[in-house]
A tleap script that builds the chain and sets N, CA, C and O, in Angstrom:
source leaprc.protein.ff14SB
mol = sequence {
  NMET ASN MET MET PRO ASN LYS VAL VAL SER
  ALA THR GLU PHE LYS ALA LYS CYS LEU GLY
  LEU ILE ASP GLU LEU GLU ASP HIE GLY GLY
  THR ILE THR VAL THR LYS ARG GLY ARG PRO
  VAL ALA THR VAL ALA PRO ALA LYS PRO LYS
  ARG TYR LYS SER PRO ARG ASN CYS LEU ALA
  GLY LYS ILE GLU ILE VAL GLY ASP ILE VAL
  ASN GLU ASP THR SER HIE LEU TRP ASN CYS
  LEU ARG GLU ASP PHE CASP
}
set mol.1.N position { 142.505 -186.657 36.236 }
set mol.1.CA position { 141.193 -186.414 36.018 }
set mol.1.C position { 140.088 -187.203 35.199 }
set mol.1.O position { 140.062 -187.550 34.018 }
set mol.2.N position { 139.334 -187.338 36.065 }
set mol.2.CA position { 138.434 -188.528 35.524 }
set mol.2.C position { 137.066 -187.523 34.762 }
set mol.2.O position { 136.610 -186.689 35.545 }
set mol.3.N position { 136.768 -187.532 34.120 }
set mol.3.CA position { 135.337 -186.658 33.604 }
set mol.3.C position { 134.265 -186.919 33.947 }
set mol.3.O position { 133.693 -187.923 33.522 }
set mol.4.N position { 133.693 -186.053 34.839 }
set mol.4.CA position { 132.637 -186.365 35.714 }
set mol.4.C position { 131.424 -186.215 34.643 }
set mol.4.O position { 131.346 -185.360 33.761 }
set mol.5.N position { 130.255 -187.522 35.005 }
set mol.5.CA position { 129.490 -187.367 33.870 }
set mol.5.C position { 128.712 -186.514 33.772 }
set mol.5.O position { 128.672 -185.799 34.774 }
set mol.6.N position { 127.850 -186.169 32.764 }
set mol.6.CA position { 126.805 -184.971 33.007 }
set mol.6.C position { 125.888 -185.254 34.063 }
set mol.6.O position { 125.192 -186.251 33.873 }
set mol.7.N position { 125.696 -184.576 35.219 }
set mol.7.CA position { 124.452 -184.601 35.980 }
set mol.7.C position { 123.432 -184.012 36.011 }
set mol.7.O position { 123.567 -182.993 35.334 }
set mol.8.N position { 122.004 -184.116 36.622 }
set mol.8.CA position { 121.141 -183.486 36.534 }
set mol.8.C position { 120.770 -183.498 37.796 }
set mol.8.O position { 120.944 -184.398 38.618 }
set mol.9.N position { 120.001 -181.977 38.000 }
set mol.9.CA position { 120.076 -181.977 39.669 }
set mol.9.C position { 118.453 -180.844 39.827 }
set mol.9.O position { 118.421 -179.704 39.363 }
set mol.10.N position { 117.707 -181.255 40.289 }
set mol.10.CA position { 116.693 -179.789 40.768 }
set mol.10.C position { 117.241 -178.377 41.167 }
set mol.10.O position { 118.323 -178.224 41.733 }
set mol.11.N position { 116.418 -177.391 40.831 }
set mol.11.CA position { 116.795 -176.098 41.109 }
set mol.11.C position { 117.449 -176.174 42.931 }
set mol.11.O position { 118.473 -175.681 43.405 }
set mol.12.N position { 116.111 -177.188 43.732 }
set mol.12.CA position { 116.309 -176.916 45.309 }
set mol.12.C position { 117.997 -177.340 45.539 }
set mol.12.O position { 118.846 -176.721 46.180 }
set mol.13.N position { 118.133 -178.634 44.762 }
set mol.13.CA position { 119.581 -179.325 45.158 }
set mol.13.C position { 120.594 -178.651 44.810 }
set mol.13.O position { 121.641 -178.735 45.452 }
set mol.14.N position { 120.478 -177.898 43.785 }
set mol.14.CA position { 121.624 -177.097 42.721 }
set mol.14.C position { 121.858 -175.572 43.736 }
set mol.14.O position { 122.969 -175.048 43.802 }
set mol.15.N position { 120.615 -174.988 44.491 }
set mol.15.CA position { 120.758 -174.109 45.599 }
set mol.15.C position { 121.614 -174.110 46.736 }
set mol.15.O position { 122.320 -173.272 47.298 }
set mol.16.N position { 121.241 -175.703 46.954 }
set mol.16.CA position { 121.800 -176.062 48.456 }
set mol.16.C position { 123.184 -176.633 48.242 }
set mol.16.O position { 123.968 -176.525 49.185 }
set mol.17.N position { 123.549 -177.161 47.258 }
set mol.17.CA position { 125.044 -177.346 46.637 }
set mol.17.C position { 125.740 -177.047 45.721 }
set mol.17.O position { 126.580 -177.769 45.184 }
set mol.18.N position { 125.379 -175.634 45.373 }
set mol.18.CA position { 125.645 -175.049 44.825 }
set mol.18.C position { 127.464 -175.225 44.542 }
set mol.18.O position { 127.962 -176.006 43.731 }
set mol.19.N position { 128.031 -174.515 45.221 }
set mol.19.CA position { 129.743 -174.458 46.050 }
set mol.19.C position { 130.146 -175.930 45.550 }
set mol.19.O position { 130.818 -176.179 44.549 }
set mol.20.N position { 129.625 -176.805 46.407 }
set mol.20.CA position { 130.040 -177.924 46.062 }
set mol.20.C position { 130.485 -178.997 44.551 }
set mol.20.O position { 131.435 -179.698 44.201 }
set mol.21.N position { 128.751 -178.460 43.848 }
set mol.21.CA position { 128.925 -178.647 42.444 }
set mol.21.C position { 129.880 -177.890 41.419 }
set mol.21.O position { 129.979 -178.318 40.269 }
set mol.22.N position { 130.464 -176.956 41.766 }
set mol.22.CA position { 131.092 -176.036 40.892 }
set mol.22.C position { 132.381 -176.590 41.034 }
set mol.22.O position { 133.145 -176.777 40.087 }
set mol.23.N position { 132.698 -176.929 42.549 }
set mol.23.CA position { 134.252 -177.569 42.732 }
set mol.23.C position { 134.471 -179.702 41.746 }
set mol.23.O position { 135.352 -180.452 41.324 }
set mol.24.N position { 133.065 -179.644 41.902 }
set mol.24.CA position { 133.255 -181.015 40.955 }
set mol.24.C position { 133.307 -180.855 39.586 }
set mol.24.O position { 133.912 -181.742 38.984 }
set mol.25.N position { 132.761 -179.822 38.841 }
set mol.25.CA position { 132.640 -179.303 37.615 }
set mol.25.C position { 134.844 -178.653 37.729 }
set mol.25.O position { 135.823 -178.526 36.994 }
set mol.26.N position { 134.640 -178.564 38.444 }
set mol.26.CA position { 136.367 -177.284 38.238 }
set mol.26.C position { 137.442 -178.920 38.308 }
set mol.26.O position { 138.484 -178.917 37.652 }
set mol.27.N position { 137.187 -179.785 38.862 }
set mol.27.CA position { 138.050 -180.850 39.439 }
set mol.27.C position { 137.608 -181.836 38.449 }
set mol.27.O position { 138.569 -182.601 38.361 }
set mol.28.N position { 136.772 -182.208 37.727 }
set mol.28.CA position { 136.245 -183.436 36.733 }
set mol.28.C position { 135.864 -182.940 35.843 }
set mol.28.O position { 135.820 -183.770 34.935 }
set mol.29.N position { 135.278 -181.282 35.290 }
set mol.29.CA position { 134.383 -181.178 33.928 }
set mol.29.C position { 133.323 -182.014 33.803 }
set mol.29.O position { 132.931 -182.430 34.893 }
set mol.30.N position { 132.697 -182.422 32.829 }
set mol.30.CA position { 130.880 -182.404 32.621 }
set mol.30.C position { 130.452 -181.169 32.863 }
set mol.30.O position { 130.823 -180.048 33.214 }
set mol.31.N position { 129.325 -181.941 32.468 }
set mol.31.CA position { 128.480 -180.502 32.584 }
set mol.31.C position { 126.919 -180.778 33.847 }
set mol.31.O position { 126.468 -181.912 34.009 }
set mol.32.N position { 126.418 -179.739 34.470 }
set mol.32.CA position { 125.053 -179.780 34.926 }
set mol.32.C position { 123.937 -179.274 34.734 }
set mol.32.O position { 123.865 -178.046 34.680 }
set mol.33.N position { 122.769 -180.071 34.578 }
set mol.33.CA position { 121.666 -179.233 34.123 }
set mol.33.C position { 120.933 -179.286 34.928 }
set mol.33.O position { 120.606 -180.368 35.416 }
set mol.34.N position { 120.250 -177.699 35.476 }
set mol.34.CA position { 119.464 -177.689 36.318 }
set mol.34.C position { 118.320 -177.625 35.805 }
set mol.34.O position { 118.073 -177.073 34.733 }
set mol.35.N position { 117.167 -178.429 36.840 }
set mol.35.CA position { 116.051 -178.935 36.050 }
set mol.35.C position { 114.957 -178.143 37.719 }
set mol.35.O position { 115.116 -178.104 38.939 }
set mol.36.N position { 113.631 -177.534 36.438 }
set mol.36.CA position { 112.433 -176.983 37.750 }
set mol.36.C position { 111.400 -177.732 37.179 }
set mol.36.O position { 111.110 -177.710 35.983 }
set mol.37.N position { 110.552 -178.749 38.502 }
set mol.37.CA position { 109.526 -179.551 37.891 }
set mol.37.C position { 109.836 -180.594 36.957 }
set mol.37.O position { 109.075 -181.415 36.445 }
set mol.38.N position { 111.088 -180.433 36.813 }
set mol.38.CA position { 111.471 -182.038 36.007 }
set mol.38.C position { 111.741 -181.317 34.401 }
set mol.38.O position { 111.923 -182.097 33.466 }
set mol.39.N position { 111.757 -179.735 34.128 }
set mol.39.CA position { 112.114 -179.607 32.880 }
set mol.39.C position { 113.466 -178.922 33.114 }
set mol.39.O position { 113.789 -178.351 34.156 }
set mol.40.N position { 114.263 -179.061 31.935 }
set mol.40.CA position { 115.812 -178.372 32.507 }
set mol.40.C position { 115.404 -177.228 31.915 }
set mol.40.O position { 114.640 -177.052 30.965 }
set mol.41.N position { 116.103 -176.354 32.701 }
set mol.41.CA position { 116.155 -174.648 32.550 }
set mol.41.C position { 117.894 -174.068 32.492 }
set mol.41.O position { 118.103 -173.047 31.836 }
set mol.42.N position { 118.775 -174.582 33.013 }
set mol.42.CA position { 119.772 -174.343 32.564 }
set mol.42.C position { 120.934 -175.397 32.756 }
set mol.42.O position { 120.766 -176.370 33.491 }
set mol.43.N position { 121.956 -175.209 32.168 }
set mol.43.CA position { 123.152 -175.936 31.883 }
set mol.43.C position { 124.448 -175.321 32.492 }
set mol.43.O position { 124.967 -174.384 31.886 }
set mol.44.N position { 124.954 -175.735 33.534 }
set mol.44.CA position { 126.331 -175.479 33.852 }
set mol.44.C position { 127.519 -175.765 33.525 }
set mol.44.O position { 127.858 -176.743 34.191 }
set mol.45.N position { 128.290 -175.449 32.888 }
set mol.45.CA position { 129.897 -175.806 32.890 }
set mol.45.C position { 130.888 -175.324 32.985 }
set mol.45.O position { 130.865 -174.103 33.135 }
set mol.46.N position { 132.421 -176.110 32.942 }
set mol.46.CA position { 133.457 -175.364 33.480 }
set mol.46.C position { 133.439 -173.943 32.143 }
set mol.46.O position { 132.779 -173.981 31.104 }
set mol.47.N position { 134.308 -172.868 32.563 }
set mol.47.CA position { 134.690 -171.871 31.742 }
set mol.47.C position { 135.832 -172.147 30.944 }
set mol.47.O position { 136.877 -172.352 31.561 }
set mol.48.N position { 135.864 -172.209 29.358 }
set mol.48.CA position { 137.287 -172.458 28.782 }
set mol.48.C position { 138.046 -171.476 29.193 }
set mol.48.O position { 137.937 -170.250 29.173 }
set mol.49.N position { 139.099 -172.464 29.696 }
set mol.49.CA position { 140.451 -171.510 29.683 }
set mol.49.C position { 140.642 -169.845 28.607 }
set mol.49.O position { 140.148 -170.104 27.509 }
set mol.50.N position { 140.980 -168.897 28.617 }
set mol.50.CA position { 141.144 -168.239 27.969 }
set mol.50.C position { 142.408 -168.346 27.163 }
set mol.50.O position { 143.385 -168.504 27.896 }
set mol.51.N position { 142.707 -168.307 25.813 }
set mol.51.CA position { 143.525 -168.143 24.980 }
set mol.51.C position { 144.492 -167.415 24.932 }
set mol.51.O position { 144.370 -166.193 25.019 }
set mol.52.N position { 145.916 -168.152 24.751 }
set mol.52.CA position { 147.210 -167.366 24.747 }
set mol.52.C position { 147.235 -166.181 23.292 }
set mol.52.O position { 147.222 -166.475 22.097 }
set mol.53.N position { 147.259 -165.367 23.674 }
set mol.53.CA position { 147.379 -164.262 22.157 }
set mol.53.C position { 148.709 -163.890 21.894 }
set mol.53.O position { 149.116 -162.974 22.610 }
set mol.54.N position { 149.485 -164.329 21.088 }
set mol.54.CA position { 150.738 -163.422 20.848 }
set mol.54.C position { 150.889 -162.053 20.498 }
set mol.54.O position { 149.958 -161.546 19.871 }
set mol.55.N position { 151.685 -161.490 20.723 }
set mol.55.CA position { 151.984 -159.927 20.850 }
set mol.55.C position { 152.474 -159.756 19.538 }
set mol.55.O position { 152.365 -158.592 19.150 }
set mol.56.N position { 152.980 -160.540 18.727 }
set mol.56.CA position { 153.855 -160.373 17.889 }
set mol.56.C position { 152.644 -159.708 16.454 }
set mol.56.O position { 151.447 -159.988 16.376 }
set mol.57.N position { 153.318 -158.939 15.622 }
set mol.57.CA position { 152.479 -158.054 14.718 }
set mol.57.C position { 151.414 -157.301 14.962 }
set mol.57.O position { 150.816 -156.726 14.053 }
set mol.58.N position { 150.939 -157.199 16.661 }
set mol.58.CA position { 149.956 -156.559 17.111 }
set mol.58.C position { 149.649 -154.967 16.637 }
set mol.58.O position { 148.485 -154.568 16.586 }
set mol.59.N position { 150.584 -154.245 16.354 }
set mol.59.CA position { 151.068 -153.305 16.064 }
set mol.59.C position { 151.090 -152.868 14.035 }
set mol.59.O position { 151.350 -151.856 13.384 }
set mol.60.N position { 150.649 -154.330 13.693 }
set mol.60.CA position { 151.022 -154.153 11.968 }
set mol.60.C position { 149.782 -153.341 11.613 }
set mol.60.O position { 148.795 -153.353 12.348 }
set mol.61.N position { 149.841 -152.548 10.346 }
set mol.61.CA position { 149.255 -151.523 9.985 }
set mol.61.C position { 148.616 -150.413 10.793 }
set mol.61.O position { 147.676 -149.702 10.438 }
set mol.62.N position { 149.407 -150.371 12.161 }
set mol.62.CA position { 148.747 -149.254 13.105 }
set mol.62.C position { 149.866 -147.933 13.272 }
set mol.62.O position { 149.550 -146.746 13.356 }
set mol.63.N position { 151.216 -148.485 13.294 }
set mol.63.CA position { 151.868 -147.346 13.015 }
set mol.63.C position { 152.868 -147.182 11.676 }
set mol.63.O position { 152.934 -147.860 10.651 }
set mol.64.N position { 153.548 -146.113 12.073 }
set mol.64.CA position { 154.399 -146.095 10.848 }
set mol.64.C position { 156.103 -145.459 11.295 }
set mol.64.O position { 156.381 -144.338 11.719 }
set mol.65.N position { 156.915 -146.474 11.053 }
set mol.65.CA position { 158.304 -145.813 11.378 }
set mol.65.C position { 158.809 -144.821 9.844 }
set mol.65.O position { 158.637 -145.181 8.680 }
set mol.66.N position { 159.377 -143.678 10.262 }
set mol.66.CA position { 159.865 -143.035 9.529 }
set mol.66.C position { 161.205 -142.609 10.100 }
set mol.66.O position { 161.558 -142.340 11.248 }
set mol.67.N position { 162.036 -142.642 8.574 }
set mol.67.CA position { 163.685 -143.014 8.703 }
set mol.67.C position { 164.489 -143.840 9.038 }
set mol.67.O position { 163.995 -144.966 9.090 }
set mol.68.N position { 165.750 -143.773 9.350 }
set mol.68.CA position { 166.308 -144.861 9.866 }
set mol.68.C position { 166.241 -145.089 11.692 }
set mol.68.O position { 166.802 -144.246 12.392 }
set mol.69.N position { 165.729 -145.933 12.154 }
set mol.69.CA position { 165.668 -146.229 13.301 }
set mol.69.C position { 166.888 -146.679 14.205 }
set mol.69.O position { 167.162 -146.400 15.372 }
set mol.70.N position { 167.624 -147.592 13.126 }
set mol.70.CA position { 169.044 -148.399 13.809 }
set mol.70.C position { 169.885 -147.530 14.045 }
set mol.70.O position { 170.420 -147.508 15.154 }
set mol.71.N position { 170.305 -146.335 12.789 }
set mol.71.CA position { 171.507 -145.955 12.325 }
set mol.71.C position { 171.387 -144.367 12.822 }
set mol.71.O position { 172.219 -143.527 12.476 }
set mol.72.N position { 170.361 -144.094 13.590 }
set mol.72.CA position { 170.094 -142.913 13.835 }
set mol.72.C position { 171.310 -142.289 14.105 }
set mol.72.O position { 172.221 -143.053 14.422 }
set mol.73.N position { 171.620 -140.816 14.053 }
set mol.73.CA position { 172.521 -140.061 14.205 }
set mol.73.C position { 172.415 -139.551 15.492 }
set mol.73.O position { 171.919 -138.451 15.246 }
set mol.74.N position { 172.566 -139.612 16.901 }
set mol.74.CA position { 172.481 -139.118 17.950 }
set mol.74.C position { 173.390 -138.300 18.989 }
set mol.74.O position { 173.062 -138.088 20.156 }
set mol.75.N position { 174.418 -137.931 18.471 }
set mol.75.CA position { 175.681 -137.025 18.552 }
set mol.75.C position { 175.440 -135.557 19.014 }
set mol.75.O position { 176.170 -135.161 19.923 }
set mol.76.N position { 174.618 -134.796 18.568 }
set mol.76.CA position { 174.168 -133.920 18.930 }
set mol.76.C position { 173.425 -133.936 20.366 }
set mol.76.O position { 173.356 -132.834 20.911 }
set mol.77.N position { 172.906 -134.944 20.997 }
set mol.77.CA position { 172.108 -135.066 22.425 }
set mol.77.C position { 173.551 -135.374 23.365 }
set mol.77.O position { 173.516 -135.102 24.565 }
set mol.78.N position { 174.656 -135.880 22.828 }
set mol.78.CA position { 175.678 -136.258 23.621 }
set mol.78.C position { 176.539 -134.468 24.033 }
set mol.78.O position { 176.777 -133.977 25.137 }
set mol.79.N position { 176.740 -134.048 22.978 }
set mol.79.CA position { 177.187 -132.782 23.084 }
set mol.79.C position { 176.460 -131.772 23.533 }
set mol.79.O position { 177.088 -130.749 23.804 }
set mol.80.N position { 175.150 -131.767 23.712 }
set mol.80.CA position { 174.432 -131.082 24.820 }
set mol.80.C position { 174.846 -131.195 26.445 }
set mol.80.O position { 175.043 -130.293 27.259 }
set mol.81.N position { 174.901 -132.650 26.600 }
set mol.81.CA position { 175.742 -132.813 27.899 }
set mol.81.C position { 176.646 -132.727 27.817 }
set mol.81.O position { 177.032 -132.654 28.984 }
set mol.82.N position { 177.599 -132.656 27.099 }
set mol.82.CA position { 178.957 -132.342 27.299 }
set mol.82.C position { 179.215 -130.919 27.765 }
set mol.82.O position { 180.055 -130.755 28.650 }
set mol.83.N position { 178.708 -130.093 27.362 }
set mol.83.CA position { 178.025 -128.469 27.928 }
set mol.83.C position { 177.910 -128.290 28.982 }
set mol.83.O position { 178.482 -127.335 29.509 }
set mol.84.N position { 176.980 -129.299 29.814 }
set mol.84.CA position { 176.572 -129.027 31.166 }
set mol.84.C position { 178.039 -129.161 31.874 }
set mol.84.O position { 178.450 -128.242 32.582 }
set mol.85.N position { 178.801 -130.324 31.660 }
set mol.85.CA position { 179.997 -130.750 32.383 }
set mol.85.C position { 181.143 -129.665 32.074 }
set mol.85.O position { 182.116 -129.565 32.822 }
set mol.86.N position { 180.967 -128.787 30.834 }
set mol.86.CA position { 182.272 -127.797 30.926 }
set mol.86.C position { 182.304 -126.393 31.921 }
set mol.86.O position { 183.309 -125.683 31.954 }
savepdb mol mol.pdb
quit
């Protein structure tokens, strides 16, 4: 991917070639400075990709675990099911 040099275009040219210019930005990077009567009025640049945020520790400090969630006695749930089959 070759870096597109910073380009300067008039507002009229930008309006006429907008989609093509945006495709160039996407493919090659760089920036486009849009001018009106020779004065810069806007700069167009590629959007930065959204950074990946790990879900690890996203609930830290927001929830509380009460009791033993690993060795919980669930035998009463199974007894309830057995009664339905008797």
